DOKOL-18967 format. One record per residue (C-alpha): residue number from 1; residue in three letters; x, y, z. Coordinates in nm, 4 decimals. Example, Ala and Ser with C-alpha at 12.3 -4.5 7.8 and 13.67 -1.06 7.14 Angstrom:
<sites>
+------+------+----------+----------+----------+
: resi : resn :        X :        Y :        Z :
+------+------+----------+----------+----------+
:    1 :  Ala :   1.2300 :  -0.4500 :   0.7800 :
:    2 :  Ser :   1.3670 :  -0.1060 :   0.7140 :
+------+------+----------+----------+----------+
</sites>
This chain:
<sites>
+------+------+----------+----------+----------+
: resi : resn :        X :        Y :        Z :
+------+------+----------+----------+----------+
:    1 :  Met :  -4.9793 :   1.3052 :   3.4025 :
:    2 :  Arg :  -4.9096 :   0.9776 :   3.2576 :
:    3 :  Leu :  -4.5286 :   0.9498 :   3.0710 :
:    4 :  Leu :  -4.5219 :   0.6033 :   2.9734 :
:    5 :  Gly :  -4.2238 :   0.3949 :   2.8212 :
:    6 :  Gly :  -3.8800 :   0.2979 :   2.8628 :
:    7 :  Ala :  -3.5478 :   0.2377 :   2.6728 :
:    8 :  Gly :  -3.5773 :   0.5500 :   2.4938 :
:    9 :  Asn :  -3.9859 :   0.5452 :   2.4617 :
:   10 :  Ala :  -4.1988 :   0.8009 :   2.5809 :
:   11 :  Glu :  -4.5661 :   0.9108 :   2.5548 :
:   12 :  Leu :  -4.6865 :   1.2119 :   2.7105 :
:   13 :  Leu :  -5.0580 :   1.2423 :   2.8248 :
:   14 :  Lys :  -5.1451 :   1.5189 :   3.0410 :
:   15 :  Val :  -5.4668 :   1.4356 :   3.2688 :
:   16 :  Gly :  -5.6097 :   1.5936 :   3.5400 :
:   17 :  Ala :  -5.6254 :   1.9772 :   3.6437 :
:   18 :  Gly :  -5.3009 :   2.1518 :   3.7032 :
:   19 :  Thr :  -5.0325 :   2.2606 :   3.5216 :
:   20 :  Leu :  -4.7268 :   2.0608 :   3.4019 :
:   21 :  Glu :  -4.4376 :   2.2770 :   3.2339 :
:   22 :  Leu :  -4.1606 :   2.1277 :   3.0192 :
:   23 :  Gly :  -3.8422 :   2.3656 :   3.0481 :
:   24 :  Gly :  -3.4966 :   2.2981 :   3.0356 :
:   25 :  Thr :  -3.2124 :   2.3535 :   2.7751 :
:   26 :  Gln :  -3.3067 :   1.9932 :   2.5743 :
:   27 :  Ala :  -3.6040 :   1.8580 :   2.4032 :
:   28 :  Asn :  -3.8337 :   1.5903 :   2.5576 :
:   29 :  Leu :  -3.7706 :   1.2646 :   2.3414 :
:   30 :  Leu :  -4.1411 :   1.1413 :   2.2870 :
:   31 :  Thr :  -4.2406 :   0.8496 :   2.0475 :
:   32 :  Thr :  -4.6166 :   0.9920 :   2.0094 :
:   33 :  Ala :  -4.7867 :   1.3354 :   1.9670 :
:   34 :  Pro :  -4.8227 :   1.5011 :   2.3263 :
:   35 :  Arg :  -5.1949 :   1.4617 :   2.4345 :
:   36 :  Ile :  -5.3500 :   1.7252 :   2.6838 :
:   37 :  Gln :  -5.6972 :   1.5938 :   2.8103 :
:   38 :  Arg :  -5.7487 :   1.8073 :   3.1131 :
:   39 :  Gly :  -5.5281 :   2.0968 :   3.2666 :
:   40 :  Thr :  -5.2513 :   2.2636 :   3.0963 :
:   41 :  Leu :  -4.9236 :   2.2366 :   2.9530 :
:   42 :  Val :  -4.6696 :   2.5076 :   2.9359 :
:   43 :  Leu :  -4.3767 :   2.4789 :   2.6708 :
:   44 :  Asn :  -4.0644 :   2.6889 :   2.8210 :
:   45 :  Lys :  -3.7690 :   2.5975 :   2.6872 :
:   46 :  Ser :  -3.4726 :   2.7821 :   2.6363 :
:   47 :  Pro :  -3.4433 :   3.0025 :   2.3074 :
:   48 :  Gly :  -3.3889 :   2.7667 :   2.0263 :
:   49 :  Val :  -3.4671 :   2.4199 :   2.1850 :
:   50 :  Ala :  -3.7823 :   2.2357 :   2.0813 :
:   51 :  Ala :  -4.0327 :   2.1472 :   2.3521 :
:   52 :  Phe :  -4.0216 :   1.7846 :   2.2412 :
:   53 :  Asn :  -3.8799 :   1.6020 :   1.9302 :
:   54 :  Ser :  -4.1594 :   1.3341 :   1.8050 :
:   55 :  Thr :  -4.2002 :   1.1535 :   1.4686 :
:   56 :  Asn :  -4.5457 :   1.3307 :   1.4786 :
:   57 :  Gly :  -4.5216 :   1.6803 :   1.4920 :
:   58 :  Thr :  -4.8780 :   1.7653 :   1.6268 :
:   59 :  Val :  -5.0027 :   1.8377 :   1.9608 :
:   60 :  Val :  -5.3309 :   1.6934 :   2.0532 :
:   61 :  Val :  -5.5581 :   1.9447 :   2.2908 :
:   62 :  Gly :  -5.8818 :   1.7812 :   2.4597 :
:   63 :  Asp :  -6.0539 :   1.4821 :   2.3907 :
:   64 :  Asp :  -6.3939 :   1.5698 :   2.2075 :
:   65 :  Val :  -6.6035 :   1.5030 :   2.5625 :
:   66 :  Ala :  -6.5273 :   1.7736 :   2.7632 :
:   67 :  Ser :  -6.3355 :   2.1080 :   2.7982 :
:   68 :  Gly :  -6.0495 :   2.2217 :   3.0165 :
:   69 :  Ala :  -5.7543 :   2.1383 :   2.8292 :
:   70 :  Thr :  -5.4922 :   2.4094 :   2.7666 :
:   71 :  Leu :  -5.1774 :   2.4632 :   2.5306 :
:   72 :  Arg :  -4.9317 :   2.7152 :   2.6507 :
:   73 :  Phe :  -4.6255 :   2.8881 :   2.4633 :
+------+------+----------+----------+----------+
</sites>
């Protein structure tokens, strides 16, 4: 996983095997749509809490080259 940014700007890019879970009681603040190229991203926020706030409401799963990217709610 790579988390890029600073000063309130962040980009989430999940790469490599394994699972990354976004949990907690507050939304993750992202400036771009989360991208999952490999492995699994699990969205496990408290009820009523957005997994992420982004100016772009999409999540990109896969990269059109290889399989193995998963998004779980």
